[in-house]
ROKOLKE-942563 format. One record per residue: x, y, z negated of N, C-alpha, C in turn; residue in three letters. Coordinates in steps of 0.05 Angstrom, whole numbers, always signed. Example, Ala and Ser with C-alpha at 12.3 -4.5 7.8 and 13.67 -1.06 7.14 Angstrom:
<recs>
<rec n_xx="+264" n_yy="-114" n_zz="-156" ca_xx="+246" ca_yy="-90" ca_zz="-156" c_xx="+264" c_yy="-66" c_zz="-156" r="ala"/>
<rec n_xx="+257" n_yy="-45" n_zz="-142" ca_xx="+273" ca_yy="-21" ca_zz="-143" c_xx="+258" c_yy="+1" c_zz="-157" r="ser"/>
</recs>
This chain:
<recs>
<rec n_xx="+301" n_yy="+328" n_zz="+88" ca_xx="+297" ca_yy="+318" ca_zz="+117" c_xx="+281" c_yy="+296" c_zz="+110" r="met"/>
<rec n_xx="+256" n_yy="+293" n_zz="+119" ca_xx="+240" ca_yy="+269" ca_zz="+118" c_xx="+240" c_yy="+261" c_zz="+148" r="lys"/>
<rec n_xx="+240" n_yy="+239" n_zz="+156" ca_xx="+237" ca_yy="+231" ca_zz="+182" c_xx="+227" c_yy="+201" c_zz="+183" r="leu"/>
<rec n_xx="+204" n_yy="+197" n_zz="+205" ca_xx="+199" ca_yy="+163" ca_zz="+207" c_xx="+202" c_yy="+157" c_zz="+236" r="glu"/>
<rec n_xx="+214" n_yy="+135" n_zz="+235" ca_xx="+209" ca_yy="+124" ca_zz="+266" c_xx="+195" c_yy="+100" c_zz="+259" r="thr"/>
<rec n_xx="+196" n_yy="+82" n_zz="+280" ca_xx="+168" ca_yy="+60" ca_zz="+288" c_xx="+181" c_yy="+44" c_zz="+264" r="glu"/>
<rec n_xx="+201" n_yy="+33" n_zz="+248" ca_xx="+209" ca_yy="+16" ca_zz="+227" c_xx="+219" c_yy="+27" c_zz="+202" r="arg"/>
<rec n_xx="+227" n_yy="+56" n_zz="+202" ca_xx="+237" ca_yy="+59" ca_zz="+184" c_xx="+234" c_yy="+90" c_zz="+175" r="leu"/>
<rec n_xx="+246" n_yy="+99" n_zz="+151" ca_xx="+241" ca_yy="+122" ca_zz="+140" c_xx="+262" c_yy="+140" c_zz="+130" r="phe"/>
<rec n_xx="+268" n_yy="+161" n_zz="+130" ca_xx="+295" ca_yy="+165" ca_zz="+113" c_xx="+273" c_yy="+193" c_zz="+98" r="leu"/>
<rec n_xx="+285" n_yy="+198" n_zz="+77" ca_xx="+276" ca_yy="+215" ca_zz="+55" c_xx="+299" c_yy="+223" c_zz="+30" r="arg"/>
<rec n_xx="+293" n_yy="+241" n_zz="+15" ca_xx="+309" ca_yy="+251" ca_zz="-2" c_xx="+315" c_yy="+227" c_zz="-27" r="pro"/>
<rec n_xx="+339" n_yy="+230" n_zz="-38" ca_xx="+346" ca_yy="+202" ca_zz="-48" c_xx="+327" c_yy="+209" c_zz="-81" r="met"/>
<rec n_xx="+321" n_yy="+180" n_zz="-89" ca_xx="+306" ca_yy="+176" ca_zz="-114" c_xx="+323" c_yy="+163" c_zz="-133" r="gln"/>
<rec n_xx="+318" n_yy="+164" n_zz="-157" ca_xx="+338" ca_yy="+151" ca_zz="-178" c_xx="+336" c_yy="+119" c_zz="-173" r="val"/>
<rec n_xx="+313" n_yy="+114" n_zz="-159" ca_xx="+307" ca_yy="+78" ca_zz="-155" c_xx="+325" c_yy="+74" c_zz="-128" r="ala"/>
<rec n_xx="+338" n_yy="+92" n_zz="-118" ca_xx="+355" ca_yy="+78" ca_zz="-98" c_xx="+385" c_yy="+83" c_zz="-100" r="asp"/>
<rec n_xx="+395" n_yy="+97" n_zz="-125" ca_xx="+418" ca_yy="+93" ca_zz="-129" c_xx="+436" c_yy="+68" c_zz="-131" r="val"/>
<rec n_xx="+421" n_yy="+51" n_zz="-145" ca_xx="+439" ca_yy="+14" ca_zz="-145" c_xx="+440" c_yy="+8" c_zz="-112" r="ala"/>
<rec n_xx="+422" n_yy="+11" n_zz="-97" ca_xx="+424" ca_yy="-4" ca_zz="-71" c_xx="+445" c_yy="+14" c_zz="-56" r="ala"/>
<rec n_xx="+445" n_yy="+42" n_zz="-64" ca_xx="+459" ca_yy="+57" ca_zz="-51" c_xx="+493" c_yy="+44" c_zz="-60" r="leu"/>
<rec n_xx="+496" n_yy="+58" n_zz="-84" ca_xx="+532" ca_yy="+47" ca_zz="-92" c_xx="+533" c_yy="+15" c_zz="-86" r="ala"/>
<rec n_xx="+509" n_yy="-4" n_zz="-81" ca_xx="+514" ca_yy="-28" ca_zz="-67" c_xx="+526" c_yy="-29" c_zz="-38" r="thr"/>
<rec n_xx="+517" n_yy="-10" n_zz="-24" ca_xx="+521" ca_yy="-12" ca_zz="+9" c_xx="+545" c_yy="+0" c_zz="+4" r="leu"/>
<rec n_xx="+553" n_yy="+19" n_zz="-12" ca_xx="+584" ca_yy="+37" ca_zz="-8" c_xx="+605" c_yy="+22" c_zz="-22" r="trp"/>
<rec n_xx="+603" n_yy="-6" n_zz="-33" ca_xx="+624" ca_yy="-25" ca_zz="-42" c_xx="+620" c_yy="-47" c_zz="-31" r="thr"/>
<rec n_xx="+604" n_yy="-57" n_zz="-10" ca_xx="+612" ca_yy="-79" ca_zz="+10" c_xx="+634" c_yy="-79" c_zz="+24" r="asp"/>
<rec n_xx="+656" n_yy="-91" n_zz="+22" ca_xx="+678" ca_yy="-85" ca_zz="+35" c_xx="+673" c_yy="-92" c_zz="+70" r="pro"/>
<rec n_xx="+650" n_yy="-102" n_zz="+82" ca_xx="+644" ca_yy="-105" ca_zz="+114" c_xx="+631" c_yy="-82" c_zz="+116" r="glu"/>
<rec n_xx="+616" n_yy="-73" n_zz="+107" ca_xx="+602" ca_yy="-48" ca_zz="+111" c_xx="+621" c_yy="-18" c_zz="+115" r="val"/>
<rec n_xx="+642" n_yy="-21" n_zz="+92" ca_xx="+651" ca_yy="-1" ca_zz="+90" c_xx="+685" c_yy="-1" c_zz="+105" r="thr"/>
<rec n_xx="+686" n_yy="-27" n_zz="+118" ca_xx="+718" ca_yy="-32" ca_zz="+134" c_xx="+723" c_yy="-11" c_zz="+148" r="arg"/>
<rec n_xx="+703" n_yy="+0" n_zz="+164" ca_xx="+712" ca_yy="+21" ca_zz="+187" c_xx="+705" c_yy="+51" c_zz="+168" r="phe"/>
<rec n_xx="+709" n_yy="+52" n_zz="+147" ca_xx="+695" ca_yy="+79" ca_zz="+132" c_xx="+711" c_yy="+77" c_zz="+105" r="met"/>
<rec n_xx="+744" n_yy="+72" n_zz="+108" ca_xx="+755" ca_yy="+75" ca_zz="+82" c_xx="+756" c_yy="+56" c_zz="+65" r="gly"/>
<rec n_xx="+742" n_yy="+40" n_zz="+66" ca_xx="+738" ca_yy="+14" ca_zz="+45" c_xx="+719" c_yy="+23" c_zz="+24" r="gly"/>
<rec n_xx="+705" n_yy="-7" n_zz="+10" ca_xx="+695" ca_yy="-1" ca_zz="-7" c_xx="+703" c_yy="+18" c_zz="-29" r="pro"/>
<rec n_xx="+681" n_yy="+30" n_zz="-41" ca_xx="+683" ca_yy="+54" ca_zz="-66" c_xx="+687" c_yy="+39" c_zz="-85" r="arg"/>
<rec n_xx="+683" n_yy="+50" n_zz="-109" ca_xx="+686" ca_yy="+41" ca_zz="-140" c_xx="+657" c_yy="+45" c_zz="-150" r="asn"/>
<rec n_xx="+638" n_yy="+23" n_zz="-152" ca_xx="+613" ca_yy="+22" ca_zz="-160" c_xx="+600" c_yy="+39" c_zz="-183" r="tyr"/>
<rec n_xx="+616" n_yy="+36" n_zz="-202" ca_xx="+615" ca_yy="+58" ca_zz="-225" c_xx="+616" c_yy="+88" c_zz="-224" r="lys"/>
<rec n_xx="+640" n_yy="+91" n_zz="-212" ca_xx="+634" ca_yy="+120" ca_zz="-202" c_xx="+620" c_yy="+129" c_zz="-187" r="glu"/>
<rec n_xx="+615" n_yy="+116" n_zz="-161" ca_xx="+597" ca_yy="+127" ca_zz="-143" c_xx="+566" c_yy="+122" c_zz="-156" r="leu"/>
<rec n_xx="+559" n_yy="+103" n_zz="-175" ca_xx="+535" ca_yy="+101" ca_zz="-181" c_xx="+529" c_yy="+126" c_zz="-195" r="tyr"/>
<rec n_xx="+551" n_yy="+138" n_zz="-211" ca_xx="+552" ca_yy="+170" ca_zz="-230" c_xx="+539" c_yy="+186" c_zz="-208" r="lys"/>
<rec n_xx="+557" n_yy="+188" n_zz="-194" ca_xx="+558" ca_yy="+214" ca_zz="-167" c_xx="+529" c_yy="+210" c_zz="-161" r="glu"/>
<rec n_xx="+517" n_yy="+190" n_zz="-150" ca_xx="+498" ca_yy="+188" ca_zz="-134" c_xx="+471" c_yy="+197" c_zz="-151" r="leu"/>
<rec n_xx="+474" n_yy="+185" n_zz="-178" ca_xx="+456" ca_yy="+193" ca_zz="-199" c_xx="+457" c_yy="+224" c_zz="-200" r="ser"/>
<rec n_xx="+480" n_yy="+236" n_zz="-201" ca_xx="+476" ca_yy="+264" ca_zz="-207" c_xx="+461" c_yy="+277" c_zz="-181" r="glu"/>
<rec n_xx="+469" n_yy="+269" n_zz="-159" ca_xx="+457" ca_yy="+278" ca_zz="-139" c_xx="+423" c_yy="+281" c_zz="-136" r="asp"/>
<rec n_xx="+414" n_yy="+260" n_zz="-146" ca_xx="+385" ca_yy="+247" ca_zz="-152" c_xx="+374" c_yy="+287" c_zz="-163" r="thr"/>
<rec n_xx="+386" n_yy="+295" n_zz="-178" ca_xx="+383" ca_yy="+317" ca_zz="-196" c_xx="+384" c_yy="+347" c_zz="-181" r="arg"/>
<rec n_xx="+394" n_yy="+343" n_zz="-153" ca_xx="+398" ca_yy="+372" ca_zz="-141" c_xx="+368" c_yy="+376" c_zz="-130" r="ile"/>
<rec n_xx="+361" n_yy="+400" n_zz="-129" ca_xx="+335" ca_yy="+413" ca_zz="-121" c_xx="+347" c_yy="+441" c_zz="-120" r="lys"/>
<rec n_xx="+338" n_yy="+447" n_zz="-90" ca_xx="+322" ca_yy="+431" ca_zz="-76" c_xx="+347" c_yy="+417" c_zz="-59" r="pro"/>
<rec n_xx="+340" n_yy="+392" n_zz="-46" ca_xx="+355" ca_yy="+380" ca_zz="-37" c_xx="+373" c_yy="+395" c_zz="-11" r="tyr"/>
<rec n_xx="+396" n_yy="+385" n_zz="-10" ca_xx="+418" ca_yy="+401" ca_zz="+3" c_xx="+404" c_yy="+394" c_zz="+42" r="pro"/>
<rec n_xx="+408" n_yy="+410" n_zz="+55" ca_xx="+406" ca_yy="+407" ca_zz="+82" c_xx="+420" c_yy="+391" c_zz="+96" r="lys"/>
<rec n_xx="+446" n_yy="+392" n_zz="+88" ca_xx="+466" ca_yy="+374" ca_zz="+103" c_xx="+469" c_yy="+352" c_zz="+79" r="phe"/>
<rec n_xx="+480" n_yy="+323" n_zz="+88" ca_xx="+480" ca_yy="+308" ca_zz="+69" c_xx="+470" c_yy="+277" c_zz="+79" r="gly"/>
<rec n_xx="+476" n_yy="+261" n_zz="+65" ca_xx="+462" ca_yy="+232" ca_zz="+70" c_xx="+436" c_yy="+223" c_zz="+56" r="leu"/>
<rec n_xx="+418" n_yy="+218" n_zz="+65" ca_xx="+392" ca_yy="+205" ca_zz="+57" c_xx="+391" c_yy="+174" c_zz="+59" r="trp"/>
<rec n_xx="+374" n_yy="+168" n_zz="+43" ca_xx="+369" ca_yy="+139" ca_zz="+42" c_xx="+352" c_yy="+135" c_zz="+69" r="pro"/>
<rec n_xx="+357" n_yy="+112" n_zz="+76" ca_xx="+337" ca_yy="+94" ca_zz="+97" c_xx="+326" c_yy="+72" c_zz="+91" r="val"/>
<rec n_xx="+301" n_yy="+75" n_zz="+90" ca_xx="+278" ca_yy="+50" ca_zz="+79" c_xx="+266" c_yy="+43" c_zz="+96" r="ile"/>
<rec n_xx="+271" n_yy="+13" n_zz="+103" ca_xx="+259" ca_yy="-8" ca_zz="+120" c_xx="+220" c_yy="-3" c_zz="+111" r="glu"/>
<rec n_xx="+207" n_yy="+9" n_zz="+130" ca_xx="+181" ca_yy="+7" ca_zz="+123" c_xx="+170" c_yy="-24" c_zz="+115" r="lys"/>
<rec n_xx="+174" n_yy="-49" n_zz="+135" ca_xx="+163" ca_yy="-70" ca_zz="+125" c_xx="+168" c_yy="-80" c_zz="+96" r="ala"/>
<rec n_xx="+195" n_yy="-75" n_zz="+88" ca_xx="+201" ca_yy="-87" ca_zz="+57" c_xx="+200" c_yy="-68" c_zz="+37" r="thr"/>
<rec n_xx="+203" n_yy="-39" n_zz="+51" ca_xx="+197" ca_yy="-21" ca_zz="+29" c_xx="+233" c_yy="-15" c_zz="+15" r="arg"/>
<rec n_xx="+246" n_yy="-33" n_zz="+24" ca_xx="+278" ca_yy="-35" ca_zz="+21" c_xx="+294" c_yy="-11" c_zz="+26" r="gln"/>
<rec n_xx="+322" n_yy="-3" n_zz="+4" ca_xx="+331" ca_yy="+19" ca_zz="+21" c_xx="+349" c_yy="-1" c_zz="+35" r="val"/>
<rec n_xx="+356" n_yy="+7" n_zz="+69" ca_xx="+370" ca_yy="-6" ca_zz="+80" c_xx="+395" c_yy="+6" c_zz="+99" r="val"/>
<rec n_xx="+397" n_yy="+34" n_zz="+85" ca_xx="+420" ca_yy="+48" ca_zz="+96" c_xx="+423" c_yy="+79" c_zz="+79" r="gly"/>
<rec n_xx="+446" n_yy="+90" n_zz="+89" ca_xx="+449" ca_yy="+116" ca_zz="+85" c_xx="+457" c_yy="+133" c_zz="+107" r="his"/>
<rec n_xx="+443" n_yy="+151" n_zz="+115" ca_xx="+444" ca_yy="+161" ca_zz="+141" c_xx="+441" c_yy="+195" c_zz="+136" r="cys"/>
<rec n_xx="+452" n_yy="+205" n_zz="+159" ca_xx="+444" ca_yy="+238" ca_zz="+164" c_xx="+468" c_yy="+251" c_zz="+170" r="gly"/>
<rec n_xx="+469" n_yy="+276" n_zz="+169" ca_xx="+483" ca_yy="+301" ca_zz="+180" c_xx="+507" c_yy="+307" c_zz="+161" r="ile"/>
<rec n_xx="+529" n_yy="+310" n_zz="+161" ca_xx="+545" ca_yy="+321" ca_zz="+140" c_xx="+570" c_yy="+341" c_zz="+154" r="ile"/>
<rec n_xx="+572" n_yy="+357" n_zz="+145" ca_xx="+585" ca_yy="+378" ca_zz="+153" c_xx="+617" c_yy="+373" c_zz="+147" r="asp"/>
<rec n_xx="+645" n_yy="+373" n_zz="+165" ca_xx="+675" ca_yy="+366" ca_zz="+162" c_xx="+685" c_yy="+372" c_zz="+178" r="lys"/>
<rec n_xx="+703" n_yy="+387" n_zz="+167" ca_xx="+726" ca_yy="+394" ca_zz="+186" c_xx="+741" c_yy="+380" c_zz="+203" r="glu"/>
<rec n_xx="+747" n_yy="+381" n_zz="+229" ca_xx="+763" ca_yy="+365" ca_zz="+244" c_xx="+781" c_yy="+383" c_zz="+265" r="val"/>
<rec n_xx="+801" n_yy="+380" n_zz="+261" ca_xx="+817" ca_yy="+394" ca_zz="+274" c_xx="+823" c_yy="+427" c_zz="+275" r="asp"/>
<rec n_xx="+812" n_yy="+434" n_zz="+243" ca_xx="+809" ca_yy="+461" ca_zz="+239" c_xx="+780" c_yy="+476" c_zz="+244" r="gly"/>
<rec n_xx="+769" n_yy="+453" n_zz="+252" ca_xx="+746" ca_yy="+470" ca_zz="+262" c_xx="+715" c_yy="+454" c_zz="+251" r="val"/>
<rec n_xx="+698" n_yy="+469" n_zz="+234" ca_xx="+673" ca_yy="+460" ca_zz="+226" c_xx="+656" c_yy="+445" c_zz="+241" r="thr"/>
<rec n_xx="+658" n_yy="+418" n_zz="+238" ca_xx="+633" ca_yy="+404" ca_zz="+261" c_xx="+611" c_yy="+391" c_zz="+241" r="glu"/>
<rec n_xx="+591" n_yy="+381" n_zz="+255" ca_xx="+576" ca_yy="+366" ca_zz="+235" c_xx="+570" c_yy="+332" c_zz="+248" r="phe"/>
<rec n_xx="+573" n_yy="+322" n_zz="+232" ca_xx="+580" ca_yy="+296" ca_zz="+237" c_xx="+552" c_yy="+272" c_zz="+233" r="glu"/>
<rec n_xx="+545" n_yy="+265" n_zz="+250" ca_xx="+522" ca_yy="+240" ca_zz="+253" c_xx="+536" c_yy="+216" c_zz="+238" r="leu"/>
<rec n_xx="+519" n_yy="+208" n_zz="+222" ca_xx="+532" ca_yy="+187" ca_zz="+197" c_xx="+511" c_yy="+168" c_zz="+200" r="val"/>
<rec n_xx="+522" n_yy="+137" n_zz="+202" ca_xx="+497" ca_yy="+123" ca_zz="+200" c_xx="+510" c_yy="+91" c_zz="+186" r="tyr"/>
<rec n_xx="+510" n_yy="+87" n_zz="+161" ca_xx="+514" ca_yy="+64" ca_zz="+148" c_xx="+492" c_yy="+44" c_zz="+143" r="val"/>
<rec n_xx="+492" n_yy="+28" n_zz="+152" ca_xx="+467" ca_yy="+6" ca_zz="+141" c_xx="+481" c_yy="-20" c_zz="+131" r="leu"/>
<rec n_xx="+456" n_yy="-28" n_zz="+111" ca_xx="+469" ca_yy="-52" ca_zz="+109" c_xx="+468" c_yy="-78" c_zz="+124" r="thr"/>
<rec n_xx="+485" n_yy="-101" n_zz="+116" ca_xx="+494" ca_yy="-125" ca_zz="+132" c_xx="+462" c_yy="-140" c_zz="+141" r="lys"/>
<rec n_xx="+450" n_yy="-140" n_zz="+128" ca_xx="+421" ca_yy="-153" ca_zz="+132" c_xx="+409" c_yy="-132" c_zz="+154" r="ser"/>
<rec n_xx="+415" n_yy="-113" n_zz="+165" ca_xx="+397" ca_yy="-103" ca_zz="+184" c_xx="+417" c_yy="-102" c_zz="+216" r="thr"/>
<rec n_xx="+440" n_yy="-116" n_zz="+211" ca_xx="+459" ca_yy="-111" ca_zz="+233" c_xx="+446" c_yy="-125" c_zz="+257" r="trp"/>
<rec n_xx="+442" n_yy="-123" n_zz="+280" ca_xx="+434" ca_yy="-131" ca_zz="+301" c_xx="+402" c_yy="-124" c_zz="+315" r="gly"/>
<rec n_xx="+390" n_yy="-104" n_zz="+293" ca_xx="+369" ca_yy="-101" ca_zz="+295" c_xx="+359" c_yy="-75" c_zz="+309" r="lys"/>
<rec n_xx="+381" n_yy="-59" n_zz="+320" ca_xx="+372" ca_yy="-35" ca_zz="+332" c_xx="+368" c_yy="-11" c_zz="+311" r="gly"/>
<rec n_xx="+368" n_yy="-20" n_zz="+287" ca_xx="+361" ca_yy="+4" ca_zz="+269" c_xx="+379" c_yy="+26" c_zz="+272" r="tyr"/>
<rec n_xx="+408" n_yy="+18" n_zz="+267" ca_xx="+430" ca_yy="+44" ca_zz="+274" c_xx="+421" c_yy="+65" c_zz="+295" r="ala"/>
<rec n_xx="+411" n_yy="+56" n_zz="+320" ca_xx="+409" ca_yy="+71" ca_zz="+343" c_xx="+382" c_yy="+85" c_zz="+343" r="thr"/>
<rec n_xx="+360" n_yy="+72" n_zz="+319" ca_xx="+329" ca_yy="+80" ca_zz="+317" c_xx="+337" c_yy="+110" c_zz="+297" r="glu"/>
<rec n_xx="+351" n_yy="+106" n_zz="+271" ca_xx="+353" ca_yy="+123" ca_zz="+263" c_xx="+371" c_yy="+148" c_zz="+262" r="ile"/>
<rec n_xx="+389" n_yy="+132" n_zz="+279" ca_xx="+412" ca_yy="+155" ca_zz="+293" c_xx="+394" c_yy="+180" c_zz="+312" r="ala"/>
<rec n_xx="+388" n_yy="+166" n_zz="+332" ca_xx="+368" ca_yy="+177" ca_zz="+353" c_xx="+348" c_yy="+204" c_zz="+339" r="thr"/>
<rec n_xx="+326" n_yy="+192" n_zz="+314" ca_xx="+318" ca_yy="+206" ca_zz="+303" c_xx="+334" c_yy="+235" c_zz="+287" r="ser"/>
<rec n_xx="+356" n_yy="+227" n_zz="+276" ca_xx="+368" ca_yy="+248" ca_zz="+260" c_xx="+377" c_yy="+261" c_zz="+273" r="ile"/>
<rec n_xx="+391" n_yy="+259" n_zz="+303" ca_xx="+403" ca_yy="+269" ca_zz="+326" c_xx="+376" c_yy="+297" c_zz="+335" r="lys"/>
<rec n_xx="+356" n_yy="+283" n_zz="+339" ca_xx="+338" ca_yy="+306" ca_zz="+346" c_xx="+328" c_yy="+320" c_zz="+333" r="asp"/>
<rec n_xx="+324" n_yy="+312" n_zz="+303" ca_xx="+315" ca_yy="+333" ca_zz="+279" c_xx="+336" c_yy="+347" c_zz="+276" r="his"/>
<rec n_xx="+357" n_yy="+346" n_zz="+280" ca_xx="+389" ca_yy="+364" ca_zz="+273" c_xx="+388" c_yy="+390" c_zz="+301" r="ala"/>
<rec n_xx="+384" n_yy="+373" n_zz="+324" ca_xx="+383" ca_yy="+402" ca_zz="+343" c_xx="+358" c_yy="+417" c_zz="+338" r="phe"/>
<rec n_xx="+334" n_yy="+404" n_zz="+338" ca_xx="+315" ca_yy="+417" ca_zz="+334" c_xx="+308" c_yy="+437" c_zz="+310" r="lys"/>
<rec n_xx="+315" n_yy="+429" n_zz="+286" ca_xx="+309" ca_yy="+447" ca_zz="+260" c_xx="+330" c_yy="+454" c_zz="+246" r="his"/>
<rec n_xx="+357" n_yy="+444" n_zz="+254" ca_xx="+379" ca_yy="+455" ca_zz="+238" c_xx="+393" c_yy="+480" c_zz="+259" r="phe"/>
<rec n_xx="+384" n_yy="+475" n_zz="+286" ca_xx="+391" ca_yy="+495" ca_zz="+307" c_xx="+417" c_yy="+489" c_zz="+309" r="asp"/>
<rec n_xx="+425" n_yy="+465" n_zz="+304" ca_xx="+456" ca_yy="+454" ca_zz="+313" c_xx="+460" c_yy="+459" c_zz="+348" r="leu"/>
<rec n_xx="+483" n_yy="+466" n_zz="+349" ca_xx="+497" ca_yy="+469" ca_zz="+379" c_xx="+513" c_yy="+445" c_zz="+392" r="lys"/>
<rec n_xx="+519" n_yy="+430" n_zz="+367" ca_xx="+541" ca_yy="+401" ca_zz="+372" c_xx="+539" c_yy="+389" c_zz="+353" r="arg"/>
<rec n_xx="+533" n_yy="+362" n_zz="+353" ca_xx="+537" ca_yy="+336" ca_zz="+331" c_xx="+563" c_yy="+320" c_zz="+345" r="ile"/>
<rec n_xx="+574" n_yy="+310" n_zz="+325" ca_xx="+603" ca_yy="+288" ca_zz="+328" c_xx="+591" c_yy="+266" c_zz="+312" r="ile"/>
<rec n_xx="+614" n_yy="+241" n_zz="+317" ca_xx="+611" ca_yy="+218" ca_zz="+304" c_xx="+642" c_yy="+210" c_zz="+307" r="ala"/>
<rec n_xx="+654" n_yy="+215" n_zz="+278" ca_xx="+682" ca_yy="+203" ca_zz="+279" c_xx="+682" c_yy="+171" c_zz="+273" r="leu"/>
<rec n_xx="+693" n_yy="+161" n_zz="+299" ca_xx="+688" ca_yy="+126" ca_zz="+298" c_xx="+718" c_yy="+117" c_zz="+300" r="ile"/>
<rec n_xx="+722" n_yy="+97" n_zz="+277" ca_xx="+746" ca_yy="+82" ca_zz="+276" c_xx="+753" c_yy="+67" c_zz="+305" r="asp"/>
<rec n_xx="+769" n_yy="+72" n_zz="+319" ca_xx="+775" ca_yy="+54" ca_zz="+350" c_xx="+774" c_yy="+26" c_zz="+343" r="pro"/>
<rec n_xx="+772" n_yy="+17" n_zz="+322" ca_xx="+770" ca_yy="-11" ca_zz="+315" c_xx="+734" c_yy="-22" c_zz="+313" r="met"/>
<rec n_xx="+724" n_yy="-1" n_zz="+321" ca_xx="+696" ca_yy="-9" ca_zz="+310" c_xx="+674" c_yy="-3" c_zz="+338" r="asn"/>
<rec n_xx="+676" n_yy="-20" n_zz="+355" ca_xx="+661" ca_yy="-16" ca_zz="+380" c_xx="+628" c_yy="-17" c_zz="+376" r="pro"/>
<rec n_xx="+627" n_yy="-24" n_zz="+359" ca_xx="+594" ca_yy="-25" ca_zz="+349" c_xx="+582" c_yy="-1" c_zz="+343" r="thr"/>
<rec n_xx="+600" n_yy="+13" n_zz="+325" ca_xx="+595" ca_yy="+44" ca_zz="+318" c_xx="+595" c_yy="+61" c_zz="+349" r="ser"/>
<rec n_xx="+611" n_yy="+55" n_zz="+363" ca_xx="+618" ca_yy="+70" ca_zz="+390" c_xx="+591" c_yy="+59" c_zz="+409" r="ala"/>
<rec n_xx="+585" n_yy="+40" n_zz="+403" ca_xx="+561" ca_yy="+35" ca_zz="+424" c_xx="+536" c_yy="+50" c_zz="+409" r="arg"/>
<rec n_xx="+531" n_yy="+53" n_zz="+390" ca_xx="+510" ca_yy="+62" ca_zz="+377" c_xx="+513" c_yy="+94" c_zz="+386" r="val"/>
<rec n_xx="+536" n_yy="+110" n_zz="+379" ca_xx="+538" ca_yy="+133" ca_zz="+387" c_xx="+533" c_yy="+133" c_zz="+421" r="ala"/>
<rec n_xx="+543" n_yy="+121" n_zz="+435" ca_xx="+540" ca_yy="+125" ca_zz="+461" c_xx="+506" c_yy="+119" c_zz="+468" r="thr"/>
<rec n_xx="+492" n_yy="+105" n_zz="+459" ca_xx="+463" ca_yy="+98" ca_zz="+458" c_xx="+451" c_yy="+125" c_zz="+453" r="lys"/>
<rec n_xx="+458" n_yy="+130" n_zz="+431" ca_xx="+442" ca_yy="+163" ca_zz="+422" c_xx="+452" c_yy="+184" c_zz="+436" r="val"/>
<rec n_xx="+478" n_yy="+182" n_zz="+461" ca_xx="+478" ca_yy="+211" ca_zz="+478" c_xx="+505" c_yy="+217" c_zz="+475" r="gly"/>
<rec n_xx="+521" n_yy="+204" n_zz="+451" ca_xx="+540" ca_yy="+222" ca_zz="+446" c_xx="+564" c_yy="+211" c_zz="+463" r="leu"/>
<rec n_xx="+587" n_yy="+223" n_zz="+477" ca_xx="+604" ca_yy="+213" ca_zz="+492" c_xx="+635" c_yy="+212" c_zz="+477" r="arg"/>
<rec n_xx="+652" n_yy="+197" n_zz="+482" ca_xx="+687" ca_yy="+200" ca_zz="+477" c_xx="+685" c_yy="+228" c_zz="+486" r="tyr"/>
<rec n_xx="+705" n_yy="+242" n_zz="+464" ca_xx="+714" ca_yy="+266" ca_zz="+475" c_xx="+748" c_yy="+264" c_zz="+471" r="glu"/>
<rec n_xx="+755" n_yy="+255" n_zz="+442" ca_xx="+784" ca_yy="+259" ca_zz="+445" c_xx="+792" c_yy="+243" c_zz="+418" r="lys"/>
<rec n_xx="+815" n_yy="+228" n_zz="+411" ca_xx="+821" ca_yy="+227" ca_zz="+384" c_xx="+836" c_yy="+245" c_zz="+368" r="asp"/>
<rec n_xx="+833" n_yy="+245" n_zz="+344" ca_xx="+839" ca_yy="+260" ca_zz="+324" c_xx="+849" c_yy="+242" c_zz="+303" r="thr"/>
<rec n_xx="+871" n_yy="+262" n_zz="+284" ca_xx="+881" ca_yy="+249" ca_zz="+265" c_xx="+870" c_yy="+261" c_zz="+234" r="val"/>
<rec n_xx="+859" n_yy="+248" n_zz="+218" ca_xx="+851" ca_yy="+248" ca_zz="+200" c_xx="+868" c_yy="+261" c_zz="+175" r="arg"/>
<rec n_xx="+863" n_yy="+267" n_zz="+153" ca_xx="+883" ca_yy="+276" ca_zz="+131" c_xx="+894" c_yy="+260" c_zz="+121" r="pro"/>
<rec n_xx="+881" n_yy="+238" n_zz="+120" ca_xx="+895" ca_yy="+207" ca_zz="+116" c_xx="+911" c_yy="+196" c_zz="+126" r="asn"/>
<rec n_xx="+918" n_yy="+207" n_zz="+157" ca_xx="+931" ca_yy="+206" ca_zz="+173" c_xx="+922" c_yy="+175" c_zz="+192" r="gly"/>
<rec n_xx="+896" n_yy="+176" n_zz="+190" ca_xx="+882" ca_yy="+152" ca_zz="+207" c_xx="+879" c_yy="+163" c_zz="+234" r="lys"/>
<rec n_xx="+869" n_yy="+155" n_zz="+251" ca_xx="+867" ca_yy="+158" ca_zz="+284" c_xx="+839" c_yy="+150" c_zz="+282" r="ile"/>
<rec n_xx="+823" n_yy="+172" n_zz="+289" ca_xx="+794" ca_yy="+166" ca_zz="+294" c_xx="+784" c_yy="+174" c_zz="+323" r="met"/>
<rec n_xx="+764" n_yy="+167" n_zz="+334" ca_xx="+760" ca_yy="+177" ca_zz="+354" c_xx="+729" c_yy="+197" c_zz="+351" r="gln"/>
<rec n_xx="+731" n_yy="+216" n_zz="+372" ca_xx="+711" ca_yy="+240" ca_zz="+360" c_xx="+693" c_yy="+239" c_zz="+392" r="val"/>
<rec n_xx="+668" n_yy="+229" n_zz="+383" ca_xx="+643" ca_yy="+225" ca_zz="+400" c_xx="+628" c_yy="+252" c_zz="+398" r="phe"/>
<rec n_xx="+617" n_yy="+261" n_zz="+418" ca_xx="+608" ca_yy="+292" ca_zz="+420" c_xx="+581" c_yy="+287" c_zz="+433" r="thr"/>
<rec n_xx="+562" n_yy="+309" n_zz="+426" ca_xx="+540" ca_yy="+318" ca_zz="+438" c_xx="+530" c_yy="+340" c_zz="+432" r="leu"/>
<rec n_xx="+527" n_yy="+365" n_zz="+456" ca_xx="+521" ca_yy="+389" ca_zz="+457" c_xx="+493" c_yy="+392" c_zz="+460" r="ser"/>
<rec n_xx="+478" n_yy="+407" n_zz="+446" ca_xx="+458" ca_yy="+413" ca_zz="+452" c_xx="+449" c_yy="+439" c_zz="+471" r="asn"/>
<rec n_xx="+441" n_yy="+426" n_zz="+495" ca_xx="+447" ca_yy="+447" ca_zz="+520" c_xx="+417" c_yy="+461" c_zz="+521" r="asp"/>
<rec n_xx="+393" n_yy="+458" n_zz="+500" ca_xx="+373" ca_yy="+464" ca_zz="+505" c_xx="+362" c_yy="+480" c_zz="+479" r="gly"/>
</recs>
C-alpha cells in the first residue's frame, strides 16, 4: 500500500526506517495507551526481518513519512485482530510526539480508511482505544468511527471499540 496525503505519505518499510520505528515504539509517552514501550533491541530485530518480506503483506503497519522533512513520523495501517471471538480489521495510528497536535493522525487515518474500504473490500473497520486516551477517540470520531462497546482484551485491559461500516 502506498498512500499520499497533503503532508504525508505511507509506504512499505525500508531498512532505513527501522531505527526510527523502533525508537517510536520504545517511547513511553507514545506507547502509554498501547501496552507501554517495547524492547528496542528485540523490536529492531523484528522490524529488520520485516523489511525482507516480499511481497509486502496486505494488512500491517507502514511507515508514515512527513513530506516536508522526509522523516519517519509514524507507523500506521490496518491489522487483523480477534475481538470478542470475531476477526476484525483495526485502523492503527501511532505518531511521534513531535507531530502531535498537527492533525496528522486524522489526515493519515482518513486516507487509510478510504483505501481499506475501496481496495481491500472491507465491510467494517474498528479502532481499539484505551478509555483514558480521549485524543485517540477524537481522531477515530473525526475519521467517522463511532463508539460501539467496551471489550476486555486477553491481557485483561478494558478497551473501547469504535467502528465504521462500509455501506457503499
